[in-house]
Backbone as CSV, one residue per row, in Angstrom:
resi,resn,N_x,N_y,N_z,CA_x,CA_y,CA_z,C_x,C_y,C_z
1,MET,23.525,49.339,212.870,24.648,49.972,211.785,24.576,48.972,210.336
2,GLN,24.802,50.031,209.318,25.128,49.599,208.537,26.959,49.623,208.063
3,ILE,27.065,48.561,208.007,28.837,48.859,207.103,28.913,48.320,205.975
4,ALA,29.682,49.531,205.442,29.531,49.389,203.552,30.671,48.220,203.704
5,ARG,30.205,47.443,202.836,31.322,46.187,201.906,30.974,45.731,200.611
6,ASP,32.251,45.900,199.545,32.470,45.371,198.356,31.177,44.433,198.474
7,ALA,30.938,43.342,198.762,30.475,41.934,198.354,28.175,42.338,199.066
8,ASP,28.342,43.014,199.716,26.865,43.139,200.025,26.611,44.815,200.360
9,PHE,27.377,45.314,198.943,26.544,46.852,199.137,25.391,46.964,199.020
10,ASP,24.756,47.819,199.654,23.196,48.324,199.397,23.007,49.516,199.120
11,PRO,23.100,49.753,197.792,22.709,51.002,196.681,21.798,51.751,198.080
12,ARG,20.372,51.043,197.857,19.258,51.570,198.620,19.124,52.109,199.785
13,ALA,20.249,51.336,200.418,20.683,51.996,202.067,21.566,53.086,202.356
14,PHE,22.344,52.732,201.229,22.855,53.580,200.714,22.599,55.462,201.029
15,ARG,21.386,55.084,200.107,20.839,56.520,199.389,20.320,56.926,200.031
16,GLN,19.320,56.240,201.389,18.998,56.501,202.721,19.495,57.189,203.379
17,ALA,21.037,56.605,203.851,21.459,56.836,204.674,22.395,57.932,204.186
18,LEU,22.379,58.862,202.629,22.925,59.841,202.596,21.551,60.999,202.621
19,GLY,20.518,60.347,202.239,19.271,61.212,202.923,19.438,61.717,204.254
20,ARG,19.622,61.660,205.168,20.011,61.895,206.160,20.921,63.167,206.596
21,PHE,21.376,63.628,205.448,21.815,65.191,205.515,20.892,65.826,204.869
22,ALA,20.655,66.703,205.783,19.992,68.141,205.233,20.321,68.732,204.269
23,THR,19.949,69.158,203.605,20.489,69.884,202.332,19.543,71.386,201.838
24,GLY,20.397,72.123,201.193,18.973,73.120,200.449,18.971,72.540,199.497
25,VAL,17.812,73.591,199.078,17.557,73.066,197.340,17.740,74.410,196.477
26,ALA,18.608,73.863,194.606,18.903,74.474,193.936,18.452,74.318,193.142
27,ILE,18.233,74.837,191.885,18.159,74.717,190.569,19.172,75.365,190.170
28,VAL,19.442,75.210,188.914,20.605,75.074,188.421,20.673,75.120,186.737
29,THR,20.417,76.470,186.671,19.677,76.613,184.723,21.260,77.111,184.297
30,ALA,20.926,76.898,183.001,21.851,77.275,181.756,21.596,77.451,180.548
31,GLY,22.483,78.201,180.361,22.254,79.108,178.460,23.145,78.302,177.694
32,THR,23.105,77.609,176.663,23.724,77.579,175.203,24.082,78.222,174.253
33,PRO,25.250,78.013,173.799,25.718,78.801,172.522,24.126,78.974,171.578
34,ASP,23.527,77.870,171.594,22.135,77.508,170.075,21.019,78.488,170.938
35,GLY,21.118,78.280,172.248,19.976,79.487,172.147,19.032,78.739,173.731
36,THR,19.865,77.476,173.842,18.609,76.151,174.517,18.674,76.788,176.155
37,VAL,18.279,76.634,176.368,18.129,77.227,177.984,17.316,75.741,178.958
38,VAL,18.386,74.698,179.837,17.861,74.123,180.810,17.780,74.705,182.269
39,GLY,17.361,73.632,182.917,17.057,73.978,183.988,17.067,72.546,185.468
40,MET,17.645,72.614,186.113,17.739,71.111,186.769,17.320,71.639,188.616
41,THR,16.306,70.816,189.167,16.572,70.271,190.453,17.822,69.848,191.078
42,MET,18.574,70.425,192.206,19.903,69.530,193.185,20.010,70.012,194.308
43,SER,20.199,68.647,194.862,20.832,69.182,196.270,22.037,69.161,195.896
44,SER,22.852,68.623,195.322,24.226,68.883,195.520,25.002,70.081,195.055
45,PHE,24.871,71.259,195.599,24.822,72.281,195.351,26.307,72.575,196.784
46,ASN,27.357,72.822,196.287,28.586,72.867,197.648,29.084,74.440,197.542
47,SER,29.946,74.902,198.281,31.150,76.219,197.958,32.339,75.344,197.823
48,VAL,32.923,75.467,196.722,34.658,75.053,197.226,35.560,75.667,197.490
49,SER,35.380,77.415,197.143,36.670,78.036,197.154,36.030,79.472,197.330
50,LEU,37.041,80.401,197.602,36.821,81.774,197.936,38.023,82.223,197.396
51,ASP,38.804,81.495,196.854,39.486,82.647,196.052,40.739,81.339,194.921
52,PRO,40.034,81.160,193.895,38.908,82.348,193.097,37.713,81.199,193.690
53,PRO,36.556,82.345,193.308,35.176,81.789,193.884,34.482,80.780,192.986
54,LEU,34.872,79.476,193.768,34.347,78.153,193.433,33.267,77.766,193.979
55,VAL,32.023,77.049,193.130,31.299,76.478,194.041,31.039,75.246,192.803
56,LEU,30.662,74.449,193.223,30.775,72.868,192.657,28.605,72.013,192.584
57,PHE,28.568,71.416,191.476,27.269,70.951,191.534,27.142,70.158,190.680
58,SER,26.586,68.358,190.895,26.848,67.494,190.082,25.599,66.737,189.769
59,VAL,25.958,66.213,187.784,24.501,65.798,187.276,24.554,64.242,186.939
60,ALA,23.648,63.779,186.948,23.876,62.084,186.778,23.833,62.216,185.039
61,ARG,25.250,61.325,184.663,25.461,60.846,183.677,24.677,60.359,182.854
62,THR,23.024,59.755,183.568,21.698,59.550,182.428,20.715,60.961,182.139
63,ALA,21.091,62.209,182.858,20.370,63.391,182.792,20.273,63.453,180.964
64,HIS,18.873,63.845,180.841,18.723,64.322,179.575,19.362,65.849,179.325
65,SER,19.323,66.667,180.337,20.293,67.674,180.003,21.944,68.158,180.172
66,LEU,22.199,66.711,180.275,23.543,66.915,180.518,24.693,67.246,179.444
67,PRO,23.997,66.656,178.252,24.792,67.967,176.834,24.254,69.255,176.656
68,ALA,23.497,69.663,177.371,23.427,71.277,177.613,23.940,71.775,178.721
69,MET,24.295,71.155,180.246,24.905,71.675,180.788,26.422,71.322,180.326
70,ARG,26.905,70.701,179.379,28.318,70.285,178.971,28.664,71.617,178.270
71,ALA,27.923,72.077,177.427,27.805,73.024,175.766,27.202,74.485,176.601
72,ALA,27.410,74.583,178.223,26.938,75.767,178.796,27.995,76.723,178.775
73,THR,27.544,77.807,178.147,27.950,79.387,178.109,28.049,79.960,179.736
74,GLY,26.958,79.723,180.671,26.910,79.698,181.463,25.811,79.595,183.104
75,PHE,25.781,79.216,183.566,25.427,78.832,184.561,24.456,79.415,186.114
76,GLY,23.650,79.318,186.084,22.655,80.482,187.084,22.077,78.893,188.129
77,ILE,22.427,79.376,189.108,22.172,78.787,190.036,21.473,79.367,191.269
78,ASN,20.194,78.757,191.399,19.092,79.702,192.137,18.837,78.785,193.262
79,ILE,18.827,79.248,194.866,18.646,78.792,195.602,17.061,78.925,196.028
80,LEU,16.403,77.927,196.733,14.952,78.174,196.611,14.890,78.432,197.824
81,ALA,13.662,78.985,197.931,12.658,79.435,199.281,12.043,78.716,199.709
82,GLN,11.297,78.928,201.120,10.203,78.059,201.438,9.380,77.537,200.937
83,ASP,9.063,78.935,199.929,7.844,78.327,199.077,7.660,78.512,197.888
84,GLN,8.645,77.255,197.547,9.138,77.522,195.621,9.034,76.058,196.042
85,GLN,8.341,75.357,196.683,7.940,73.389,196.420,8.281,73.513,195.184
86,HIS,6.911,74.206,194.706,6.608,73.789,193.354,7.236,73.671,191.914
87,LEU,8.667,74.564,192.250,9.545,75.190,190.885,10.474,73.550,191.542
88,SER,10.798,73.061,192.446,11.611,72.278,193.000,11.333,70.865,192.203
89,ASN,9.886,70.705,192.224,9.180,69.019,191.694,9.348,69.199,189.663
90,ARG,9.217,70.816,189.548,8.992,71.149,188.217,10.189,70.940,187.695
91,PHE,11.432,71.285,188.103,12.378,71.096,187.750,13.414,69.856,187.635
92,ALA,12.440,69.014,188.735,13.226,68.044,188.946,13.001,66.377,187.961
93,ARG,11.574,67.068,187.416,11.336,66.364,186.023,12.151,66.011,184.668
94,ALA,12.018,65.083,183.788,13.038,64.761,182.579,11.978,65.227,181.925
95,LEU,12.099,66.021,180.962,11.768,66.201,179.494,10.411,66.685,179.577
96,ALA,9.741,67.904,180.851,8.988,68.496,180.749,9.306,69.992,180.435
97,ASP,7.814,70.536,180.396,7.896,71.989,179.688,8.310,72.688,181.376
98,LYS,9.360,72.800,181.304,9.470,73.570,183.063,9.696,74.821,182.895
99,TRP,9.477,75.390,181.797,9.615,77.173,181.613,8.153,77.702,181.630
100,GLN,7.271,76.689,181.361,5.661,77.283,180.917,5.051,78.218,182.003
101,GLU,5.000,79.541,182.411,4.397,80.351,183.166,5.743,80.604,184.191
102,VAL,7.317,80.067,184.326,7.857,80.436,185.644,8.680,82.286,185.591
103,GLU,8.313,82.539,186.085,8.741,84.401,186.049,10.367,84.522,186.238
104,HIS,11.116,84.296,185.106,12.712,84.723,185.324,13.028,85.718,184.633
105,ARG,14.753,85.650,184.573,15.367,86.630,183.931,16.683,86.303,183.441
106,ARG,17.266,87.081,182.399,18.339,86.183,181.560,19.655,86.701,182.797
107,GLY,20.165,86.626,183.358,21.436,87.178,184.138,22.569,87.740,183.285
108,GLY,23.726,88.047,183.671,24.271,88.473,182.467,25.097,87.238,181.506
109,ASN,25.638,86.718,182.348,26.127,85.023,181.694,24.825,84.426,180.814
110,ASP,24.039,84.831,180.514,22.830,84.266,179.559,21.613,83.265,180.313
111,ALA,22.264,82.971,181.511,21.430,81.715,182.226,19.994,82.261,182.991
112,PRO,19.410,81.741,183.160,17.955,81.871,183.298,17.768,82.132,185.170
113,LEU,17.569,83.230,185.570,17.518,83.652,187.245,16.307,83.504,187.125
114,LEU,15.290,82.498,188.650,14.418,82.435,188.682,14.170,83.381,189.387
115,ASP,13.212,83.794,189.840,12.482,85.141,190.349,11.984,84.624,191.918
116,GLY,12.020,85.188,192.794,11.414,84.834,194.104,12.291,83.560,194.713
117,ALA,13.827,83.580,194.102,15.089,82.546,194.821,15.443,83.732,195.733
118,ILE,16.170,83.257,197.041,16.794,84.058,198.197,18.117,84.316,197.970
119,ALA,18.779,83.109,197.297,20.097,83.873,196.543,20.214,83.324,195.139
120,HIS,20.912,83.847,194.188,21.487,83.761,192.694,22.864,84.036,192.990
121,PHE,23.367,83.129,192.223,24.892,83.188,191.978,25.239,82.888,189.962
122,GLU,25.482,83.531,189.681,26.058,83.671,188.019,27.142,82.918,187.579
123,CYS,27.471,82.374,187.532,28.824,81.723,186.628,29.120,81.289,185.507
124,ALA,29.779,81.101,185.205,30.803,80.642,184.358,31.553,79.371,184.486
125,PRO,31.384,78.448,183.716,32.122,76.844,183.818,33.558,77.253,183.834
126,TYR,34.143,75.987,184.808,35.809,76.043,185.275,36.112,75.508,184.918
127,ALA,35.541,74.361,185.150,36.026,72.567,185.124,35.017,71.597,185.698
128,ARG,35.044,70.358,185.235,34.561,68.960,184.898,35.138,67.948,185.077
129,HIS,34.676,67.455,186.435,35.391,65.574,186.518,34.789,64.493,186.455
130,ASP,35.170,63.570,186.799,34.382,62.508,186.782,33.991,61.886,188.100
131,GLY,32.914,61.635,188.219,32.574,61.392,189.433,31.488,60.010,189.402
132,GLY,31.957,58.800,189.450,31.145,57.893,188.810,30.148,57.927,188.377
133,ASP,28.744,57.834,188.940,27.547,57.723,187.838,27.077,59.186,187.634
134,HIS,27.660,60.314,188.000,27.639,61.272,187.905,28.626,62.090,187.158
135,GLU,28.642,63.736,186.826,29.600,64.348,186.713,29.748,65.799,187.340
136,ILE,30.692,65.790,187.656,30.941,66.846,188.838,31.342,68.457,188.159
137,PHE,31.041,69.275,188.016,30.525,70.543,187.407,31.572,71.517,188.423
138,LEU,32.600,72.323,188.321,32.792,73.282,189.086,32.826,74.500,188.385
139,ALA,32.192,75.595,188.793,31.985,77.171,187.839,32.482,78.212,189.185
140,ARG,33.111,79.152,188.346,33.273,80.511,189.171,32.192,81.287,188.986
141,VAL,32.416,81.824,190.065,30.817,82.908,190.113,31.560,83.996,190.239
142,LEU,30.575,84.963,188.882,31.032,85.898,188.450,30.139,87.054,189.689
143,ARG,28.965,86.898,189.035,28.061,87.837,190.614,27.408,86.909,191.103
144,PHE,26.897,87.518,192.501,26.046,87.029,193.327,24.939,88.070,193.579
145,SER,24.111,87.674,194.513,22.856,88.807,195.258,21.660,87.400,196.013
146,THR,21.522,88.269,196.872,20.721,87.854,198.138,19.399,88.519,198.029
147,ALA,18.669,87.699,198.659,17.036,88.222,198.898,17.185,89.143,200.290
148,GLN,16.657,89.844,200.597,16.546,90.643,202.101,16.125,89.418,203.420
149,GLU,14.620,89.068,202.736,13.627,87.819,203.771,13.511,86.535,202.218
150,GLY,13.433,85.788,203.578,13.063,84.718,203.065,13.683,83.490,203.908
151,GLU,12.580,82.198,203.921,13.663,81.208,204.358,13.982,80.671,203.129
152,PRO,14.771,79.324,203.435,15.321,78.480,202.385,14.206,77.495,202.374
153,LEU,14.168,76.439,201.427,13.568,75.267,201.163,14.406,73.985,201.357
154,ILE,14.074,73.547,202.650,14.956,72.138,203.360,14.711,71.051,202.581
155,PHE,16.189,70.282,202.388,15.527,68.466,201.530,15.916,67.376,203.263
156,PHE,15.360,66.703,203.221,15.681,65.513,204.495,15.223,64.789,204.292
157,GLY,15.852,63.205,204.546,15.321,62.066,204.483,14.149,61.868,203.604
158,GLY,13.982,62.945,202.462,13.222,62.194,200.779,11.764,63.065,201.397
159,ARG,11.847,64.162,202.307,11.149,64.804,201.703,11.090,66.450,202.055
160,TYR,10.871,67.706,201.721,10.619,69.207,201.791,10.216,68.879,203.464
161,HIS,11.199,70.121,204.006,11.046,70.871,205.460,10.883,72.136,205.580
162,ALA,10.929,72.422,206.668,11.329,73.892,206.929,11.935,74.407,207.907
163,LEU,12.769,75.170,208.186,13.960,75.606,209.495,12.284,75.713,210.530
164,ALA,13.222,75.505,211.856,12.420,75.026,212.706,12.435,76.817,213.469
165,ALA,10.819,77.431,213.689,11.012,78.742,214.327,11.802,78.800,215.937
166,GLY,12.310,79.964,215.363,13.542,79.754,216.855,14.823,79.304,216.792
167,ALA,15.135,78.599,215.920,16.271,77.864,215.705,17.250,78.948,216.222
168,ALA,18.547,77.521,217.187,19.664,78.252,217.372,20.634,79.145,216.944
169,GLY,21.027,79.936,217.231,21.555,80.930,216.204,22.534,81.595,216.923
């Protein structure tokens, strides 16, 4: 068991410990007033509040897309399906042409919504907060939709996984 102490805190071991928490995978997209669209893969998506309907995600301060996320007029949160690992990998890369041959449509808030996602949340910026080496974005959900079928893409221990067939329910 590793115990965190200031003098001997190991960031790599900390990251590995955080990787023991299984998460779904989302791509957060944004549109800006100048027409720029960006998208980033993240597992730091969470629900915050039902009234008002709020969600959060965090962006590294070193991310090239951070200025566009700050300027965004709307966000699209796309919850990926199990067969969308290729999109997760594509949108995890910095400075790549992420949108080439990616099927999507613009949501009501002008943020891209990716085809095949098992859920979409169309959001408006609500607040931003300091989160150490990340910036935490709170977003107000304006509209949402879910697919009738499809299993989620799961990330655990630094790898993609699928839900077990016949999992407890």
